[in-house]
TORMAR-487728 format. One line per field, with one value per residue: residue in one letter; x, y, z of N, C-alpha, C, O in turn. Coordinates in steps of 0.1 Angstrom, whole numbers. Each point is the difference from the previous one (the first is absolute). Layout:
REM residues N
aa = a / ...
n.east = X / ...
n.north = Y / ...
n.up = Z / ...
ca.east = X / ...
ca.north = Y / ...
ca.up = Z / ...
c.east = X / ...
c.north = Y / ...
c.up = Z / ...
o.east = X / ...
o.north = Y / ...
o.up = Z / ...
END
This chain:
REM residues 230
aa = x / x / x / x / x / x / x / x / x / x / x / x / x / x / x / x / x / x / x / x / x / x / x / x / x / x / x / x / x / x / x / x / x / x / x / x / x / x / x / x / x / x / x / x / x / x / x / x / x / x / x / x / x / x / x / x / x / x / x / x / x / x / x / x / x / x / x / x / x / x / x / x / x / x / x / x / x / x / x / x / x / x / x / x / x / x / x / x / x / x / x / x / x / x / x / x / x / x / x / x / x / x / x / x / x / x / x / x / x / x / x / x / x / x / x / x / x / x / x / x / x / x / x / x / x / x / x / x / x / x / x / x / x / x / x / x / x / x / x / x / x / x / x / x / x / x / x / x / x / x / x / x / x / x / x / x / x / x / x / x / x / x / x / x / x / x / x / x / x / x / x / x / x / x / x / x / x / x / x / x / x / x / x / x / x / x / x / x / x / x / x / x / x / x / x / x / x / x / x / x / x / x / x / x / x / x / x / x / x / x / x / x / x / x / x / x / x / x / x / x / x / x / x / x / x / x / x / x / x / x
n.east = -591 / -10 / 2 / -6 / -7 / -6 / 11 / -14 / -21 / -7 / -9 / -20 / -10 / -8 / -18 / 19 / -9 / -9 / -16 / 17 / -14 / 8 / -3 / -4 / 11 / -16 / 9 / -16 / 16 / -14 / -20 / 15 / -12 / 7 / 19 / -3 / -11 / 14 / 12 / -13 / -4 / 18 / -4 / 7 / 16 / -6 / -19 / 14 / -7 / 5 / -2 / -5 / -16 / -10 / 4 / -18 / -10 / -6 / 20 / 0 / 18 / -9 / -1 / 19 / 1 / -14 / 11 / 7 / -6 / -7 / 19 / 2 / 5 / 2 / 0 / -16 / -15 / -1 / 3 / 2 / 19 / -22 / -8 / 3 / -13 / -19 / -5 / 0 / -20 / -12 / 10 / -20 / 4 / 7 / 9 / -2 / 2 / -13 / 20 / -15 / 9 / -3 / -21 / -5 / 8 / -12 / -18 / 2 / 3 / -19 / -12 / 6 / -15 / -14 / 20 / 17 / -13 / 10 / -7 / -2 / -10 / -7 / 14 / 12 / -3 / -22 / -5 / 6 / -21 / 19 / -3 / 4 / 17 / -9 / 22 / -18 / 21 / 13 / -2 / -13 / 13 / -19 / 4 / 1 / -15 / 14 / -14 / -1 / -5 / -14 / -12 / 3 / -7 / -1 / 1 / -8 / 10 / 22 / -13 / 22 / -7 / 8 / -21 / 1 / 15 / -23 / 16 / -15 / 10 / -19 / -14 / 7 / -6 / -14 / -17 / 3 / -5 / -21 / -6 / 11 / -18 / -10 / -4 / -16 / 3 / -11 / -6 / -6 / -13 / 4 / 21 / -15 / 22 / -8 / 8 / 12 / -15 / 11 / -10 / 12 / -5 / -15 / 13 / -18 / -18 / 23 / -5 / 18 / -9 / -7 / -6 / -7 / -13 / -5 / -15 / 8 / -8 / -18 / 9 / 11 / 19 / 0 / -15 / 21 / 9 / -18 / 17 / -15 / 1 / 2
n.north = -47 / 6 / -4 / 20 / -22 / 4 / -8 / -15 / 9 / 13 / -12 / -10 / 19 / -8 / -3 / -14 / 0 / -17 / 13 / 13 / -17 / 17 / -21 / 23 / -4 / 0 / -13 / -1 / -12 / 17 / -9 / 0 / -2 / 18 / -3 / -12 / 10 / 13 / -11 / -4 / 15 / -3 / -17 / 11 / 2 / -22 / -1 / 17 / -20 / 21 / -22 / 13 / 15 / -20 / 6 / 14 / -20 / 2 / -9 / 22 / -9 / -7 / 19 / 5 / -11 / 10 / 20 / -15 / 8 / -19 / 13 / 19 / -21 / 19 / -23 / 6 / 17 / -23 / -2 / 22 / -6 / 0 / 21 / 7 / -6 / 11 / 22 / -1 / -5 / 20 / 6 / -1 / -14 / 20 / -19 / 19 / -22 / 14 / -9 / -9 / -16 / -20 / -11 / -10 / -21 / -17 / -6 / -14 / -22 / -11 / -5 / -21 / -8 / -13 / 2 / -1 / -19 / -1 / -19 / -1 / 21 / -21 / 7 / -2 / 21 / -6 / 0 / -20 / -10 / -10 / -10 / 22 / -14 / 4 / -7 / -3 / 6 / -5 / 21 / -18 / 9 / 10 / -4 / 16 / -3 / 18 / 6 / -1 / 21 / -10 / -19 / 18 / -21 / 21 / -16 / 21 / -4 / -1 / 16 / 2 / 21 / -3 / -5 / 19 / -17 / -1 / -14 / -12 / 2 / -11 / 16 / -3 / -18 / -5 / 3 / -9 / -20 / -9 / 5 / -16 / -14 / 18 / -9 / -15 / 18 / -21 / 21 / -22 / 19 / -7 / 0 / 15 / -2 / 17 / 11 / -18 / -6 / -4 / -15 / 19 / 5 / 14 / 17 / -8 / 11 / -2 / 20 / -3 / -12 / 16 / -17 / -20 / 19 / -19 / 16 / -16 / -14 / 7 / 8 / -15 / 3 / -4 / -15 / -5 / 5 / -13 / 8 / -17 / 12 / -22
n.up = -668 / -19 / 22 / 6 / 4 / -21 / -18 / 6 / -2 / 15 / 18 / -6 / 6 / -19 / 14 / 3 / -21 / 11 / 6 / 10 / 6 / 12 / 8 / 7 / 20 / 15 / -17 / 17 / 12 / 3 / -3 / -17 / 18 / 11 / 12 / 20 / 16 / 12 / 17 / 18 / 15 / 13 / 14 / 18 / -15 / 2 / 14 / 8 / 7 / 7 / 2 / 17 / -5 / 2 / 19 / -5 / 4 / 21 / 6 / 1 / 9 / 19 / 10 / 13 / 20 / 15 / 7 / 14 / 20 / 10 / -3 / 14 / 7 / 9 / 3 / 13 / 0 / -5 / 22 / 0 / -10 / 4 / 4 / 21 / 16 / 0 / 8 / 22 / 10 / -1 / 20 / 13 / 18 / -6 / 3 / 11 / 1 / 12 / 3 / 14 / 12 / -10 / 2 / 21 / 3 / -7 / 13 / 17 / -7 / -5 / 18 / 7 / -15 / 13 / -10 / 15 / -1 / 19 / -10 / 23 / 2 / 6 / 17 / -19 / -4 / 1 / 23 / 9 / -5 / -1 / 19 / -2 / -1 / 20 / -1 / 15 / 4 / -18 / -6 / -6 / -16 / 6 / -22 / 16 / -17 / -1 / 18 / -22 / 4 / -15 / 5 / 11 / 3 / 6 / 18 / -3 / 20 / 4 / -11 / -6 / 5 / 21 / 6 / 12 / 3 / 1 / 4 / -11 / 20 / 3 / 6 / 22 / 13 / -17 / 15 / 20 / 1 / 2 / 21 / 10 / 0 / 8 / -21 / -4 / 14 / -3 / 4 / 4 / -1 / 21 / 9 / -8 / 7 / 12 / -16 / 7 / -16 / -18 / 13 / 4 / 22 / -8 / -5 / -11 / -6 / 0 / 8 / 15 / 17 / 13 / -13 / 7 / -1 / 9 / -4 / 14 / -15 / 12 / 20 / -13 / -11 / -22 / 5 / 3 / 19 / 0 / 13 / 0 / 19 / 0
ca.east = -6 / -13 / -1 / -14 / -7 / -15 / -5 / 9 / 1 / 10 / 12 / 6 / 3 / 14 / 4 / -2 / 0 / 13 / 9 / 0 / -3 / -1 / -12 / 2 / -10 / 2 / -15 / -7 / 2 / 8 / 2 / -6 / -13 / -4 / 9 / -3 / -12 / 5 / 8 / -9 / -7 / 10 / 2 / 14 / 3 / 12 / 7 / 7 / -4 / 6 / -10 / 1 / -9 / -9 / -13 / -8 / -6 / -9 / 4 / 14 / 6 / -9 / -8 / 9 / 2 / -12 / 0 / 12 / 9 / 13 / 7 / 9 / -2 / 11 / -7 / 4 / -10 / -10 / -8 / -14 / -6 / -3 / 3 / 13 / 3 / -4 / 9 / 13 / 1 / -3 / 12 / -4 / 6 / 14 / 2 / 13 / -4 / 12 / -3 / -4 / 10 / 9 / -6 / 2 / 14 / 2 / -6 / 8 / 12 / -3 / -2 / 13 / 10 / 8 / -4 / -2 / 4 / 0 / -10 / 0 / -13 / -3 / 11 / -5 / -14 / -3 / 1 / 15 / 5 / 6 / 6 / 14 / 0 / 13 / 0 / 4 / 1 / -4 / -14 / -1 / -9 / -4 / 2 / -13 / 1 / -9 / -12 / -5 / -11 / -2 / -9 / -4 / -14 / -1 / -11 / 3 / -11 / 0 / 11 / -2 / 0 / 14 / 4 / 4 / -10 / -1 / -7 / -6 / 0 / 4 / 0 / 13 / 4 / 9 / -1 / 11 / 11 / -3 / 0 / 13 / 6 / -6 / 5 / -11 / -8 / -15 / -5 / -13 / 0 / -13 / -2 / 10 / 1 / 10 / 15 / 3 / -10 / 3 / 10 / 12 / 3 / -9 / 0 / 7 / 7 / 2 / -6 / 9 / -2 / -14 / -3 / -14 / -8 / -14 / -10 / -8 / -13 / -7 / 8 / -7 / 8 / -4 / 9 / -1 / -7 / -5 / -1 / -5 / -2 / -14
ca.north = -11 / -4 / -14 / -4 / -2 / -1 / -14 / -12 / 0 / 10 / -5 / -9 / 6 / -3 / -14 / -5 / -15 / -7 / 6 / -7 / 8 / -8 / 4 / -3 / -7 / -14 / -6 / 11 / 12 / 10 / 1 / 12 / -4 / 10 / -1 / -13 / 2 / 8 / -8 / -8 / 9 / 6 / -11 / -3 / -14 / -5 / 6 / -8 / 4 / -5 / 1 / -12 / -10 / 3 / 3 / -12 / -1 / 12 / 13 / 3 / -4 / -9 / 7 / 1 / -14 / -5 / 5 / -4 / 12 / -3 / -11 / -6 / 3 / -1 / 0 / -9 / -8 / 2 / -11 / 3 / 4 / -12 / 4 / 1 / -15 / -4 / 6 / -6 / -14 / 0 / 7 / 13 / 9 / -3 / 2 / -2 / -1 / 3 / -1 / 13 / 8 / 5 / 10 / 13 / 7 / 4 / 14 / 9 / 2 / 8 / 14 / 6 / 1 / -11 / -8 / -15 / -4 / -14 / -4 / -14 / -7 / -5 / -9 / -14 / -2 / 5 / 15 / 3 / -5 / 11 / 13 / -2 / -4 / 2 / -4 / 9 / -7 / -13 / -1 / 4 / 12 / 3 / 13 / 5 / 12 / 11 / 3 / 13 / 0 / 13 / 6 / -7 / 4 / -3 / 6 / 4 / 5 / 15 / 6 / 15 / 4 / -2 / -14 / -8 / -11 / -9 / -13 / -4 / -13 / -11 / 6 / 3 / -11 / 1 / 14 / 9 / -4 / 2 / 14 / 5 / -8 / 2 / 11 / 8 / -6 / 6 / -3 / 4 / 1 / 0 / 14 / 9 / 12 / 9 / -2 / 6 / -4 / -13 / 0 / -6 / -12 / -11 / -3 / -12 / 3 / 14 / 4 / 1 / -11 / 1 / 11 / 3 / -4 / 4 / -6 / -11 / 0 / -12 / -10 / -13 / -6 / -15 / -10 / -13 / -9 / 5 / -11 / 5 / -10 / 0
ca.up = -7 / 4 / -1 / 3 / -11 / 2 / 3 / -4 / -15 / -2 / 5 / -9 / -14 / -4 / -1 / -14 / -2 / 0 / 11 / 12 / 12 / 13 / 6 / 14 / 7 / 5 / -2 / -4 / 9 / -5 / -14 / -5 / -6 / -10 / -11 / -7 / -7 / -10 / -10 / -7 / -10 / -9 / -12 / -1 / -1 / -2 / 11 / 9 / 13 / 11 / 12 / 10 / -3 / -13 / 2 / 0 / -13 / -2 / 7 / 0 / -12 / -6 / -9 / -12 / -5 / -7 / -13 / -6 / -2 / 6 / -7 / 9 / 15 / 9 / 12 / 11 / 4 / -9 / 2 / 1 / -13 / -10 / -13 / 0 / -2 / -13 / -10 / 2 / -4 / -14 / -7 / -5 / 9 / 5 / 15 / 6 / 14 / 8 / 14 / 5 / 6 / -12 / -7 / 7 / -1 / -14 / 0 / 9 / -8 / -11 / 6 / 5 / -10 / 1 / -12 / 3 / 12 / 3 / 10 / 0 / -3 / -13 / -5 / 0 / -4 / -14 / -1 / -4 / -12 / -10 / 7 / 5 / 14 / 6 / 14 / 10 / 14 / -2 / -4 / -14 / -1 / -14 / -3 / -5 / -5 / 6 / -8 / -1 / -9 / -7 / 9 / 13 / 5 / 15 / 6 / 14 / 8 / -1 / -7 / -3 / -14 / -4 / -2 / 13 / 2 / 12 / -1 / 13 / 4 / -9 / -13 / -3 / -7 / -11 / -6 / 4 / -8 / -14 / -2 / -3 / -12 / -13 / -7 / 3 / 11 / 1 / 13 / 3 / 14 / 5 / 5 / -5 / 8 / -5 / 4 / 13 / 12 / 5 / 9 / -7 / 6 / -4 / -14 / -3 / -13 / -3 / -12 / -12 / -8 / -6 / -11 / -2 / 11 / 0 / 11 / -6 / 5 / 0 / 3 / 5 / 10 / 1 / 5 / -6 / 9 / 14 / 7 / 13 / 9 / 6
c.east = -14 / -3 / -15 / -6 / -15 / -4 / 9 / 2 / 10 / 14 / 8 / 4 / 15 / 4 / -4 / 0 / 15 / 9 / -1 / -5 / -2 / -12 / 0 / -12 / 4 / -14 / -8 / 2 / 10 / 1 / -6 / -11 / -4 / 8 / -2 / -12 / 3 / 7 / -9 / -6 / 8 / 1 / 14 / 2 / 16 / 10 / 8 / -3 / 8 / -8 / 3 / -9 / -9 / -14 / -10 / -8 / -8 / 4 / 15 / 6 / -8 / -8 / 8 / 2 / -12 / -1 / 13 / 9 / 14 / 6 / 10 / -3 / 13 / -6 / 6 / -11 / -13 / -11 / -14 / -8 / -1 / 4 / 15 / 5 / -2 / 10 / 14 / 1 / -2 / 11 / -4 / 8 / 14 / 1 / 14 / -3 / 14 / -3 / -4 / 11 / 10 / -6 / 1 / 14 / 3 / -6 / 8 / 13 / -2 / -1 / 13 / 12 / 12 / -4 / -3 / 6 / 0 / -9 / 0 / -14 / -1 / 12 / -5 / -15 / -2 / 3 / 15 / 5 / 5 / 5 / 14 / -1 / 14 / -1 / 5 / -1 / -7 / -15 / -2 / -11 / -3 / 3 / -15 / 2 / -11 / -12 / -3 / -12 / -1 / -9 / -1 / -13 / -2 / -13 / 3 / -12 / -1 / 13 / -2 / 4 / 15 / 3 / 2 / -11 / 1 / -8 / -6 / 1 / 4 / 2 / 14 / 7 / 11 / -1 / 12 / 12 / -2 / 0 / 14 / 6 / -7 / 7 / -11 / -8 / -12 / -4 / -15 / -2 / -14 / -2 / 12 / 0 / 9 / 14 / 3 / -9 / 5 / 13 / 12 / 4 / -8 / 1 / 8 / 8 / 0 / -5 / 9 / -1 / -14 / -1 / -13 / -8 / -15 / -8 / -9 / -15 / -6 / 8 / -9 / 8 / -3 / 11 / -2 / -9 / -4 / -1 / -4 / -2 / -14 / -1
c.north = -5 / -15 / -5 / 0 / -3 / -13 / -10 / 0 / 9 / -4 / -9 / 5 / -2 / -15 / -6 / -15 / -5 / 6 / -10 / 8 / -8 / 5 / -5 / -9 / -14 / -6 / 11 / 13 / 9 / 1 / 13 / -1 / 9 / -2 / -12 / 2 / 9 / -9 / -9 / 8 / 5 / -8 / -2 / -15 / -3 / 6 / -11 / 5 / -6 / 3 / -13 / -10 / 5 / 4 / -12 / 2 / 13 / 13 / 1 / -3 / -10 / 6 / 2 / -13 / -4 / 6 / -2 / 12 / -2 / -12 / -8 / 5 / -3 / 1 / -10 / -10 / 3 / -10 / 2 / 4 / -11 / 4 / 1 / -15 / -5 / 5 / -6 / -14 / -1 / 6 / 14 / 12 / -4 / 3 / -2 / 1 / 2 / -2 / 14 / 8 / 4 / 10 / 13 / 5 / 4 / 14 / 10 / 4 / 9 / 14 / 5 / 0 / -11 / -9 / -15 / -4 / -15 / -2 / -16 / -7 / -4 / -8 / -14 / -3 / 6 / 15 / 3 / -4 / 11 / 11 / -3 / -2 / 2 / -4 / 11 / -7 / -13 / -3 / 6 / 11 / 2 / 15 / 5 / 15 / 9 / 1 / 15 / -1 / 14 / 8 / -8 / 8 / -3 / 6 / 3 / 5 / 16 / 5 / 15 / 4 / -1 / -14 / -9 / -8 / -6 / -11 / -4 / -15 / -11 / 7 / 6 / -9 / 3 / 15 / 9 / -4 / 4 / 15 / 5 / -6 / 3 / 13 / 13 / -7 / 8 / -4 / 5 / -1 / 1 / 15 / 8 / 14 / 9 / -3 / 6 / -6 / -15 / 0 / -7 / -13 / -12 / -3 / -11 / 1 / 15 / 4 / 0 / -12 / 0 / 11 / 4 / -5 / 4 / -6 / -10 / 1 / -15 / -13 / -11 / -6 / -14 / -8 / -13 / -9 / 7 / -12 / 5 / -12 / 0 / 5
c.up = 6 / -1 / 0 / -14 / 4 / 6 / -6 / -15 / -4 / 5 / -9 / -14 / -3 / 1 / -13 / 1 / 2 / 13 / 12 / 12 / 12 / 8 / 15 / 4 / 4 / 1 / -6 / 8 / -6 / -15 / -6 / -8 / -12 / -11 / -8 / -9 / -13 / -11 / -7 / -10 / -11 / -13 / -2 / -1 / 0 / 12 / 8 / 13 / 11 / 13 / 9 / -4 / -13 / 4 / 1 / -14 / -3 / 5 / 0 / -14 / -8 / -11 / -13 / -6 / -7 / -15 / -7 / -3 / 6 / -8 / 9 / 14 / 6 / 14 / 10 / 4 / -9 / 1 / 1 / -14 / -10 / -14 / -3 / -2 / -13 / -11 / 1 / -6 / -14 / -8 / -5 / 7 / 4 / 15 / 6 / 15 / 8 / 15 / 5 / 5 / -11 / -8 / 7 / -2 / -14 / -3 / 6 / -7 / -11 / 3 / 4 / -11 / 1 / -11 / 3 / 14 / 1 / 11 / 0 / -3 / -13 / -6 / 0 / -5 / -14 / -1 / -4 / -13 / -10 / 6 / 5 / 15 / 6 / 15 / 8 / 13 / 1 / -4 / -14 / -1 / -15 / -3 / -5 / -3 / 5 / -11 / 0 / -11 / -7 / 9 / 13 / 5 / 14 / 5 / 15 / 7 / -2 / -6 / -1 / -13 / -6 / -2 / 12 / 4 / 14 / -2 / 13 / 1 / -12 / -14 / -5 / -9 / -11 / -6 / 3 / -8 / -15 / -4 / -4 / -12 / -14 / -6 / 3 / 11 / 2 / 14 / 1 / 15 / 4 / 4 / -6 / 6 / -6 / 5 / 13 / 11 / 5 / 11 / -7 / 5 / -3 / -14 / -4 / -15 / -2 / -15 / -12 / -9 / -8 / -11 / -1 / 12 / -1 / 12 / -6 / 6 / 0 / 2 / 5 / 11 / 3 / 7 / -7 / 6 / 12 / 9 / 15 / 9 / 5 / 14
o.east = 0 / -2 / -3 / 0 / -3 / -7 / 10 / 11 / 8 / 10 / 12 / 7 / 10 / 10 / -10 / 3 / 10 / 11 / -8 / 4 / -4 / -3 / 2 / -10 / 9 / -9 / 4 / -7 / 11 / 11 / -10 / 0 / -5 / -5 / 0 / 1 / -6 / -3 / 2 / -1 / -5 / 3 / 3 / -7 / 8 / 12 / -3 / 2 / 1 / -2 / 3 / 3 / 2 / -8 / 5 / 1 / 0 / -7 / 6 / -6 / 1 / -3 / -5 / 1 / 2 / -6 / 2 / 6 / 9 / -7 / 3 / -4 / 5 / -2 / 10 / 2 / -4 / -6 / -7 / -11 / 10 / 5 / 5 / 9 / 7 / 7 / 6 / 9 / 5 / 0 / 8 / 1 / 2 / -4 / 6 / -2 / 11 / -10 / 6 / 0 / 5 / 6 / 2 / 2 / 7 / 6 / 2 / 4 / 8 / 5 / 2 / 11 / 11 / -11 / -10 / 9 / -5 / -1 / 0 / -1 / 3 / -2 / -7 / -4 / 10 / 4 / 3 / 11 / -7 / 3 / 4 / -8 / 10 / -10 / 10 / -10 / -9 / -4 / 6 / -10 / 8 / -1 / -6 / 7 / -11 / 2 / -1 / -2 / 5 / 2 / -2 / -2 / 0 / -5 / 5 / -10 / -11 / 11 / -11 / 5 / 2 / 11 / 1 / -12 / 11 / -12 / 5 / -4 / 11 / 7 / 2 / 6 / 11 / 8 / 3 / 8 / 8 / 2 / 0 / 11 / 2 / 4 / 4 / -5 / 0 / 1 / -3 / 5 / -8 / -10 / 11 / -10 / 8 / 1 / -5 / 3 / -3 / 10 / -1 / 4 / 3 / -6 / 12 / 11 / -10 / 0 / -4 / 3 / -1 / 2 / -3 / 3 / -3 / 4 / -8 / -1 / 6 / -1 / -9 / -6 / -2 / 12 / -11 / -8 / 7 / -9 / 6 / -2 / -7 / -11
o.north = -5 / -4 / -12 / 10 / -2 / -2 / 3 / -4 / -2 / 4 / 1 / -7 / 3 / -4 / 4 / -6 / 6 / -5 / -9 / 12 / -11 / 12 / -12 / -1 / -5 / 3 / 5 / 10 / -4 / 4 / 5 / 0 / -5 / 1 / 1 / -4 / -2 / 2 / -2 / -4 / 3 / 4 / -7 / -7 / 9 / 2 / -12 / 12 / -12 / 11 / -10 / -12 / 11 / -2 / -11 / 10 / 4 / 9 / -11 / 3 / -1 / -6 / -1 / 0 / -7 / -7 / 7 / 1 / 8 / -11 / -12 / 11 / -11 / 11 / -7 / -12 / 12 / -4 / -9 / 4 / -5 / -8 / -3 / -3 / -8 / -8 / -2 / -3 / -10 / 0 / 6 / 11 / -12 / 11 / -10 / 11 / -5 / 4 / 10 / 12 / 12 / 10 / 11 / 12 / 10 / 8 / 11 / 12 / 9 / 9 / 12 / 4 / 1 / -5 / -5 / 8 / -6 / 8 / -6 / -12 / 8 / -7 / -5 / -11 / 5 / 6 / 11 / 3 / 9 / 10 / -11 / 6 / -2 / 2 / 6 / -6 / -3 / -11 / 11 / 0 / -4 / 8 / -6 / 7 / -5 / -2 / 6 / -10 / 10 / 12 / -12 / 12 / -12 / 10 / -9 / 4 / 6 / -5 / 5 / -8 / 1 / -4 / -12 / 4 / -2 / 2 / 4 / -7 / 2 / -5 / 3 / 5 / 4 / 4 / 8 / 9 / 6 / 4 / 10 / 4 / -8 / 9 / 11 / -11 / 12 / -12 / 11 / -9 / 4 / 6 / -4 / 6 / -4 / -7 / 11 / 0 / -3 / 8 / -12 / -8 / -11 / -10 / -1 / -4 / 7 / -8 / 2 / 0 / -7 / 12 / 11 / -11 / 11 / -10 / 4 / 8 / -9 / -9 / 3 / -4 / -4 / 4 / -3 / -7 / 9 / -9 / 10 / -11 / 10 / 0
o.up = 11 / -12 / -2 / -7 / 12 / 10 / -6 / -5 / -9 / -7 / -1 / -8 / 7 / -6 / -7 / 10 / -5 / 1 / 0 / 1 / -1 / 0 / 2 / -7 / -5 / 8 / -10 / -2 / -3 / -5 / 6 / -12 / -10 / -11 / -12 / -12 / -11 / -12 / -12 / -12 / -11 / -11 / -10 / 7 / 0 / -2 / -1 / 3 / 1 / 4 / -5 / 1 / -5 / -8 / 3 / -7 / -12 / -1 / -1 / -10 / -13 / -10 / -11 / -13 / -10 / -9 / -10 / -11 / -3 / -2 / -3 / 2 / -1 / 4 / -2 / 1 / -2 / -10 / 0 / 0 / -6 / -8 / -11 / -9 / -5 / -7 / -11 / -7 / -6 / -13 / -8 / -5 / 4 / 4 / -3 / 6 / -2 / 5 / -4 / -4 / 0 / -4 / -7 / -2 / -2 / -7 / -5 / 0 / -2 / -7 / -1 / 3 / -6 / 1 / -6 / 6 / -9 / 9 / -11 / -2 / -9 / -11 / 9 / 1 / -6 / -10 / -5 / -4 / -3 / -6 / 3 / 6 / -7 / 6 / -3 / 3 / 8 / 1 / -3 / 7 / -9 / 9 / -9 / 6 / 2 / -12 / 10 / -6 / 4 / 2 / 0 / 0 / 3 / -6 / 7 / -7 / -2 / 3 / 3 / -8 / -12 / -4 / -1 / 0 / 5 / -3 / 11 / -9 / -6 / -9 / -11 / -10 / 4 / -9 / -9 / -4 / -7 / -11 / -7 / -5 / -9 / 8 / 3 / -2 / 2 / 4 / -1 / 7 / -8 / -3 / 1 / -1 / -8 / 10 / 2 / 11 / 11 / -3 / -5 / -8 / 2 / -4 / 3 / -2 / -1 / -9 / -12 / -12 / -10 / 2 / -4 / 6 / -5 / 6 / -9 / 9 / -5 / -9 / 8 / 10 / 12 / 1 / -4 / -6 / 5 / -2 / 5 / -6 / 2 / 6
END
C-alpha cells in the first residue's frame, strides 16, 4: 500500500462538508500548517474540529474560523483567538470545552477502542452538567466518552514512507494520541525518508495508524508569545 501523497491538497481528498476532524498541536507548536492551508482553500464547511486549542486570529485554526468553516469546536484552551470569542458569544459557533487531561484521555481511549471511562475532573462544575456520575473510593467521577474522527491530521518532525512517525519535543503533545483515533490519519512531516531508515526505538507512532503521509514545506513555526528577560 502506497501511503505517500504529493501534498496537503491530495492528502485531504475525500473529506466532506459536515465531517469531524481532529488536529494535532499545542498552541501553535506541532500544528499541521500545510494541511490547514489546504483546508482553508478547499472551502469545506460545517466541520466539527477536535483540537486542544483554536489557534490565533491569523494563524492555525484561526484561519478556518475566520472563514466560518468550523461549526463546532471540541477544545480545551481557546484564549488567544478573538474571532473564536466573538463567534462563541454571538452563537455562531458551538463549543464543547473539556479539561485538558480529560481531552487527552478521551483521545487515547478513542485510539485504544475504549468506549468510555470515569474521571473526577469537572465533577460539580458546568463541565459535569448532564453527565452520568458515580462514586469510586469516596470520590465522585464523571462518565466521559472516547473521541474519534473521520480524519485525524497530525504533524511530525520525521516520517518514513510506511507512515512511521517521530515527533520532536513539545510538538509531540496531542499528535501522538490523535494519530490513533482517526478513521483516516493524515501525517505531514518535515523530513520524509525511505522505509527502514528510522530507528525503531525512536518511533512514536507506528505506521499501521497512518493512511496518508507527505512532506510539508515552508513551515513558519510561529509562537503565541515571545517572552524575554532584559
